[in-house]
Every structure is written in structure tokens, then in C-alpha cells.
C-alpha positions in Angstrom: -14.3 -7.5 -6.1 -17.1 -7.2 -8.6 -19.0 -4.7 -6.5 -16.3 -2.0 -7.1 -15.5 -0.1 -10.3 -11.8 0.1 -9.4 -9.5 -1.7 -11.9 -7.4 -4.5 -10.5 -3.8 -5.6 -10.8 -2.8 -9.2 -11.0 0.0 -10.1 -8.6 2.7 -12.7 -9.4 0.8 -15.5 -7.8 -2.5 -14.7 -9.6 -4.2 -12.8 -6.8 -6.0 -9.7 -7.9 -5.6 -6.4 -6.1 -7.2 -3.0 -6.7 -4.9 -0.4 -8.2 -6.2 2.2 -5.7 -6.8 1.3 -2.0 -7.4 3.1 1.2 -4.6 3.7 3.7 -5.3 3.9 7.4 -2.1 5.2 8.9 -2.8 7.7 11.7 -6.5 7.0 11.7 -7.0 6.5 15.4 -8.7 3.3 16.6 -12.3 3.8 17.5 -14.8 6.1 15.8 -12.2 8.0 13.8 -10.9 4.9 11.9 -14.3 3.2 11.8 -16.1 6.1 10.3 -13.4 6.8 7.7 -13.4 3.1 6.6 -17.2 3.1 6.4 -17.1 6.2 4.2 -14.5 4.6 2.0 -16.5 1.4 1.6 -19.6 3.5 0.6 -17.5 5.4 -1.9 -16.4 2.1 -3.6 -13.1 1.2 -2.0 -12.5 -2.5 -1.4 -8.7 -2.6 -0.7 -7.7 -1.5 2.8 -4.2 -1.1 4.2 -3.4 -1.3 7.9 -0.6 -2.6 10.1 -0.2 -3.8 13.7 1.7 -0.7 14.6 -1.2 1.6 13.4 -3.3 0.2 16.2 -6.5 0.3 14.2 -6.9 -3.3 13.0 -10.0 -3.7 15.3 -11.8 -0.7 13.8 -11.1 -1.8 10.3 -12.3 -5.3 11.0 -15.5 -4.0 12.7 -16.2 -1.7 9.7 -15.8 -4.5 7.2 -18.0 -6.8 9.3 -20.7 -4.1 9.7 -20.7 -3.3 6.0 -22.7 -6.4 5.1 -20.5 -6.9 2.0 -19.1 -10.4 1.6 -15.5 -11.1 2.6 -14.5 -12.0 -1.0 -15.2 -8.5 -2.1 -12.4 -7.1 0.1 -8.6 -7.0 -0.2 -7.1 -6.5 3.2 -3.4 -5.8 3.9 -1.7 -5.8 7.3 2.0 -5.8 8.3 4.5 -7.6 10.6 6.0 -5.0 12.9 9.6 -4.5 13.7 9.5 -5.8 17.3 7.9 -9.1 16.1 10.5 -9.4 13.4 13.4 -8.9 15.9 11.8 -11.4 18.4 11.1 -14.0 15.6 7.4 -13.7 16.5 5.8 -13.6 13.1 3.7 -16.7 13.5 2.0 -15.4 16.6 1.8 -11.8 15.2 -0.3 -12.9 12.2 -2.7 -14.7 14.5 -3.1 -11.6 16.7 -3.8 -9.4 13.6 -6.4 -11.8 12.3 -8.1 -11.9 15.7 -8.3 -8.1 15.8 -9.5 -7.9 12.2 -12.1 -10.7 12.8 -10.8 -12.5 9.7 -9.6 -16.0 8.9 -7.0 -14.6 6.5 -5.6 -11.4 5.0 -5.1 -11.0 1.3 -1.6 -9.5 1.8 0.8 -9.7 4.7 3.9 -7.5 4.5 7.2 -7.4 6.3 6.9 -3.7 7.5 10.6 -2.7 7.4 14.0 -4.4 6.5 15.4 -5.0 10.0 19.2 -5.4 9.9 20.2 -9.1 10.3 16.6 -10.2 10.0 15.2 -9.0 6.6 16.2 -12.2 4.9 15.6 -14.7 7.7 12.1 -13.5 8.4 11.0 -14.5 4.9 10.9 -18.2 5.8 8.3 -17.4 8.4 6.3 -15.3 5.8 6.4 -18.3 3.5 5.1 -20.5 6.2 2.2 -18.0 6.8 1.5 -18.1 3.1 1.4 -21.9 3.0 -0.9 -22.0 6.0 -3.5 -19.9 4.1 -3.5 -17.1 6.6 -2.2 -14.8 3.9 -3.2 -15.1 0.2 -0.1 -13.2 -0.8 3.1 -12.1 1.0 5.4 -9.2 0.4 7.7 -6.6 1.8 7.7 -3.0 2.6 10.5 -0.4 2.4 12.9 -2.9 0.8 15.5 -1.2 -1.4 17.5 -3.0 -4.1 20.3 -4.0 -1.7 17.7 -5.8 0.5 16.0 -7.5 -2.4 19.2 -8.6 -3.9 20.0 -10.4 -0.7 16.5 -11.8 -0.2 15.6 -13.1 -3.6 18.3 -15.9 -3.8 17.1 -17.2 -0.4 13.4 -17.0 -1.2 11.3 -19.9 -2.3 8.4 -17.5 -3.0 9.1 -14.2 -4.6 7.5 -11.3 -2.8 4.3 -10.2 -4.5 4.5 -6.6 -3.4 7.1 -4.1 -2.4 5.4 -1.2 -0.7 7.6 1.9 -0.5 7.4 5.7 -0.2 6.7 6.8 -3.8 5.6 10.2 -5.1 6.9 12.7 -7.7 9.7 13.9 -5.4 10.9 10.3 -4.8 10.5 8.3 -7.9 13.2 5.7 -7.2 13.6 4.8 -10.9 16.2 2.1 -10.2 14.0 0.3 -7.7 11.0 0.7 -10.0 12.9 -1.0 -12.8 14.3 -3.7 -10.5 10.8 -4.6 -9.3 9.5 -4.7 -12.9 12.3 -7.1 -13.9 11.6 -9.4 -11.0 7.8 -9.3 -11.3 7.4 -7.6 -7.9 4.5 -5.2 -7.9 5.4 -1.8 -6.6 3.0 -0.1 -4.2 3.1 3.5 -3.1 2.7 4.8 0.4 2.6 8.5 1.0 1.6 9.0 -2.6 0.6 12.7 -1.8 3.9 13.3 0.0 1.9 14.0 3.2 0.2 16.8 1.3 3.4 18.6 0.3 2.9 18.1 -3.4 -0.8 19.2 -3.5 0.2 22.8 -3.9 3.1 22.3 -6.4 2.8 24.6 -9.4 3.4 21.8 -11.9 0.7 19.6 -10.3 -1.7 22.6 -10.0 -1.3 23.3 -13.7 -2.0 19.7 -14.7 -5.0 19.6 -12.4 -6.5 22.7 -13.9 -6.0 21.4 -17.4 -7.9 18.2 -16.6 -10.5 19.8 -14.3 -9.3 17.5 -11.5 -7.9 18.0 -8.0 -4.1 17.8 -7.5 -4.6 14.7 -5.4 -6.4 13.0 -8.3 -3.5 13.9 -10.6 -1.0 12.3 -8.3 -3.0 9.2 -7.9 -3.7 9.0 -11.6 0.1 9.3 -12.2 0.7 6.2 -10.0 -2.0 4.3 -12.0 -0.4 5.2 -15.3 3.0 4.2 -13.9 1.4 0.8 -12.9 2.1 1.5 -9.2 -0.6 0.5 -6.8 -1.5 3.4 -4.4 -3.2 3.8 -1.0 -4.1 7.4 -0.4 -5.4 8.2 3.1 -7.9 10.7 4.2 -10.4 11.1 7.1 -12.3 13.7 5.1 -15.4 12.2 3.4 -15.1 14.6 0.4 -11.5 13.7 -0.2 -12.2 10.0 0.2 -14.6 10.2 -2.7 -12.4 12.4 -4.8 -9.4 10.1 -4.4 -10.9 7.3 -6.4 -12.3 9.5 -9.1 -9.2 9.0 -11.3 -10.4 6.5 -13.9 -12.2 9.0 -16.2 -9.3 11.0 -17.5 -5.7 10.4 -18.7 -2.5 12.3 -18.2 -0.8 12.9 -21.6 2.9 12.4 -22.4 3.7 16.1 -21.6 2.0 15.7 -18.2 4.0 12.6 -17.4 7.2 14.3 -18.5 6.5 17.3 -16.3 5.9 15.1 -13.3 9.0 13.0 -14.1 11.1 16.2 -13.9 10.0 16.8 -10.3 12.1 14.0 -8.9 14.5 15.2 -6.2 15.1 12.0 -4.2 13.4 13.6 -1.3 11.8 11.5 1.5 9.2 12.5 4.0 9.3 9.2 5.8 11.9 7.1 7.5 15.1 6.0 5.8 14.9 2.3 4.9 18.7 2.0 5.0 18.8 2.9 8.7 15.9 1.3 10.6 16.5 1.7 14.3 12.9 1.9 15.5 
């Protein structure tokens, strides 16, 4: 990923992943997703996060192929959906995702949600996918401590990533600490809380102090907390702004003010009750 100026984290198996990537949730397959990804590539993003259920793997794959940039410069994440988890269909699901992405492998493959009765058993299939080379790293998404405490004793390979809802209103300090102790890299989805925190007075004050946007403050906060983050936008201006977070630093007062915003408030689904 030498073409990009975005700093990288080193995962527990030695794989390097950019601290800031580009999320594609709700970017519709076709020109909507294709154009946004092309804008993101031009802006310097090299890490892209998709999932089978997003329905835009084809557009992401086409945009990467059309960029003319070599495959080794990209870090691509996709996810195993709940239906395939329940049907024990992981080995076929990864092949279908790779076909849509026009790739021989993904850099990271995640179990999308902890499905009751399957969130441990599915991990053996994930390990097989890892050993096959079809994923350079494997991890989980939306796993809480209770799920990880059951998974880890059964795992031969520790998850490299746990991707969860994470923003100033949902800081999940216990989970954050647990993942640190077990060398599982935390990754934030919905880092902007679906836009709800962009007009928060505390964030506005900090943004004004640093002459930055509120989104940049929130993404910078993730970076300083050593949490990988994947903001999503279809707006070219915001796409560029969202990676302009490496030329300033939040001071201890800023970090303390943001820490005080925690309310254990979710905007996404509840990982303890996955019925979809």
C-alpha cells in the first residue's frame, strides 16, 4: 500500500491494514457504488469494506479492476452473511464473493453477525478459508465479550479483527479493553453514528478549535484510540475530507470531552439478539 499516505495497523498475523478505509454500506450496486469507489481510490483510499448482503461486491470489484492500480496496493474486506452461516455455506459463500469481486483472495473475511448456535462452529470454516489462501486474515463482526469468551477457547486462529458499532455515544470500554488484551484489532462501523454526532456541540467545539470538520474529529478520535475506522460517503467532497485526519492531533482535553459523551446508545442492530 505504498501508493497511499494512510498509516497502517499491523494485525495479529502480520498483515497490514490501513487505519482508515472506505465503507460501502447502502451504496447501491451499479454507478452509485462504482463512482463512489472510484472517487475514493482517487482520493487515496486503499482499504474497502463490503459484504455479500450489501449487494455491491460487483461494483467494488469493477472499480478496483478499472483503477489500473496493482492488487497488492488494496486491502479488501467482505463478510459472510447470516443465511450462509445458518446453512453452513461458508465455503461456497467465499467463492461467490470472490467471483463477484473478480479477485483470487480478499485481505479480510469476517463473520458478519454472531448467530445463536453457530457463532463458534462457523469459525472452523473460517479457519479453512484462511488456510486455503482465499482470505489473508479472518475475523468477526459484532461479537461482544460473551461471544468472544466462548469462541476463543475453541479457536485455533485468533480473530484478527472485531468490527463493531463504535462512536462517542457507544464506546464499549469493556469490549475495547478485552480486544486489546487478546490482540484482536477493534474496527469501527458507523463511526459517525449515521451522522447523528456531526452536529453535537462538543464535537462542533473541537472541530472549530482545530479548523476541521466534525467528521474529521470523529475519525481522528478513532485513530488516536487505535481503532480502525471505515467512514462511508457518496459525496466526493466528504470522501476527500474523511481521510484528511493525519495532519492534526486531538489534545487530552479533547479526548476527555469525547470520552464523556458515552451513553451506551446504538443506532444499529443489537448483537445480543440477531434474528435477521
